[in-house]
N, C-alpha and C positions, 0 to 999 in steps of 0.2 A: 851499714856493708849491705853489697847482691851478692846474692846471689849466681852463679851461674847458670846460664843458659843450659836446660836437660839434653840436647843435643851434644856441648862439649863435656856434657861426663861418658859420655857414648866414647868420642873421638877419645878420651882420654883415656879409657879404658880399653882402648885398639893401639892405641900406640903403648900402652906400659906392655902390650901383652907382645908387641910388633919389637920396642925397646928389649926386653927379656928375652928373646931366643935370639939376640943377637950375643948369648953369652956361653954360649953350646958352643963355637970353632966348627974343632973337632968330627960335633956329630953333624952340620954343615957337611963338607968336609966329603963324610960317610955317604949319605943322604946324595951326592950330585953320583961319588964314584957306581953307588948302587945303581940308580936312573943309568946310567948310560953304560953300563952296564949290560943291564937289562933288554934297551932295548938293543944294543950290541948282538948278544945273545939272541935277542927273537928274534932280528931282520936276517941275520945269515942260516937261521932255519929255517925260514922263508925263501931265501935264497938258496936254499939246497934245496927246499923240495919245489921248486921253478924250476930247477934244472937245467938251470942256464937260457931260459928262455926269460923275455921280455915283459909275458903279460900273461894273465891265464885267464878264464871268462873276461874278457875285457878290464881285469884290473891289474894292471903292472907296477912289479918291484917297486915306483918310487910311489907309486898310491900306500902298499904297505908302508914303506918305509917312512911314510907322511903321516897313516894314521896311529904308528905305531910311538913316535916321538910324542905328537899332540896329544898321546891316553898316555902312553905314560910319564912324560913333563910335568904335564896339567895334574894326573892324576896324582902326585908329591906336593902340587900346589895346595890344592882341596883337602889334605889329610888332616880330618878332625879328628881330635881328643873325646871317642866317647867315653872317656872313664872319665871328665869333670864333672860332671856333675853328682857320682856317685862319689867319685873321693866328697868330697861336701860333704856325702846324706853319713858319708860310714864316718866321716873324722866329728862331723857335731858342727859344723861351721855353717851347714845352709839354713840355719834356724837366724844368723846372723843376717845371712843372704837377705833372706824376708825382713829384715826390721830396716835396709836401708830405704833412702827413699826413689830406688832408684827400678825401673821391671827387668827383673831377674834375665828373664829370657832376652832382653835384646841385649844384656850385659855379656850374656854367652856367645851372642850374632858377632857383636862389636870385635869382642878377644876372636874368634874367628878370622874375623875379617883380616884382624890389623896380622895374626897366623897366615892367615894366604897373603895377604900384599909382601911379607918380610922373606915368604918362602919364592917368591914369582920372582925375588928380586937378586935372592941371594941364592937360591938351592936349584929352584928350575929355569933360572935365570941363566948360569952359567952349562946348565948341564946340557940344557936345548941348544946355547951354540957351541958343543963340544961335540952332539951329538948331529947333529947340521955340518960341522965343516969335516964331520970323520964320516958322516953315511950318506949326507943328501936328502932332498926335497924338494916332493913337488914345490913352487911357488905359485900362489893364491889364484884363482882363475883370472881375479879383479880385485883395485881396492875396492870396491864397493862388496866386493865379496870376502876382504877380509873383513870391512868392519858388518857384514851381519856377521859373521863371525863369532864375532869378540860379542856377538850382544847376544848370541846363542851362546858363549861360555856363559856370561853373565846369570843368564836362568840357568843357565847347569848349575854353577856356583849353590844359588838357591832351592833344587833339587836337593843335592848331595849335603847341602846344610839340614834342609829339613829329612832328609832320612834320617842324620845321625843325631838332631835332637830326639829321634822320636825313641831308635837303639837308649840315648843317654833318660828319655823318661821311663822306662822300664826297672830303673834305679829301685822306682820306688815297689817295685812288685818284686824285684827277684837284686840277689846279695851283689852276681858277680856276672857283666854285662859281657861279659867276655865270647864267651858263647855265640852272641846272639851278634855283634859285635863282626865274631869272626865268618860267619855264616851270610852277615850282609857282605864283608869282602870278599865273601868268594863270589858270593851271584855281582858281586861289584866285576870283577875278573872276568869271569865269563859273557854275562851279560850285556856291558857297557859296550865290547868289541875293543877292546884293551888288545888279551892275549892275541883271541882270533878276533879279527876282523869280519864284521858281521854280514858283510859283504861274502863270506865262505859258508855260512851255516847252511842246511837244508832249508829249504819254504818254511815246514809245520816249525821248527827251533829259531825263525827267525819273526816268524809270526807270535810264540809264545815271547820274542822275549821285547815286541814292538807295545806287547804288553803290559812290563814293567818300568819301573821312574831307570833304571837304569839307563838302557837305551838313549835317552834323555838327556845326561848328565854330559857329554862330552862326542857321541860322536854324530850328531847332528853337525857341528862344530864342522866335523873335518867333511863330512860332506855338502856343507856352504863352502867351506873355502874352496873346495877343490869344485868349484864349481858340477857338481851331480844332482842338483835340480834347482829346479825352475821356482820362481818365483812364489806361484801357487801354494809347491812344498815348502817354502822358505816357512810362509807364514804358517800350517800343519804341524810344522816343526816348531813354531815360537806357541804356539795355540797348543800342542802335547803338552808342551815341557809350562809354559804356565797352572794347566789342568791337574798335574802333578804336584805342584807347587802349591797350588790352593787345599789339592786332596789331603799332600803328606802335610798340610800345613794343621789342616782342620783337627786327622788324627795325632800329633805331633798335640795340639791344644790339649784335646781331650784328656788325652791319658796326662799331661802337664796337673789339669786344674785336679782329674781327680787323684792323682798322686798329693799333693796337694794334702787333702781331704787324707788319706792313707798318713799319712808322716805325723798331722794333729793325734790323729784319736792313737799311731801306737807312742808318740810322747807323750800322751793324756793322763 
């Protein structure tokens, strides 16, 4: 009897999460409606602020619509379960996970990938089509810019995932990570350009946002998509994303390793 290649195990975890997500159809419709109405409400707020003008400070209303659609729709696709590890710790099944011949961190990543792929197809995809047909958005600067923006989006997912893993790893020390997850969500909304495009922030606040990982999740994707940055600036966006990926990974890995020791001490 031959064992399955280890890589196939993680594919199976991703497939399992993908298939299990299909069971909650009503929730999918509610998520789609929530995304569509969120974009619609904020778009109309900005349209009112424009007072019938086509642009403000060089930023057109169509560019704002594009930012809102990409930010909200992709934000829903990148939704992570910050309580996954906490639930495993609280119900005691974390011990069984450590006994399995698989890397638990990679299992979490695989399941989140499965969830994200599902969200992109069945939640974000329909919501994207509805909002584009309803509101409209700017086309990509070129097919090349579209491809480069997709690469930035993949890197943005890794930034987002590592942030979620850090929050999850704090469950070794905190009984309920809900408050930390909520703070992360608020900072995410304010500093990622989701609710308020970073173009409109004062220079000082924009500088602060640039030193956080939230800007690297998908605002760079928007700028590349619209062709607002040149080749050198695109490389800088990629480099910043990878700096955050590595830094956040190291922080998460530190918390993960020390958290396991703490868990063993508590159960010893």
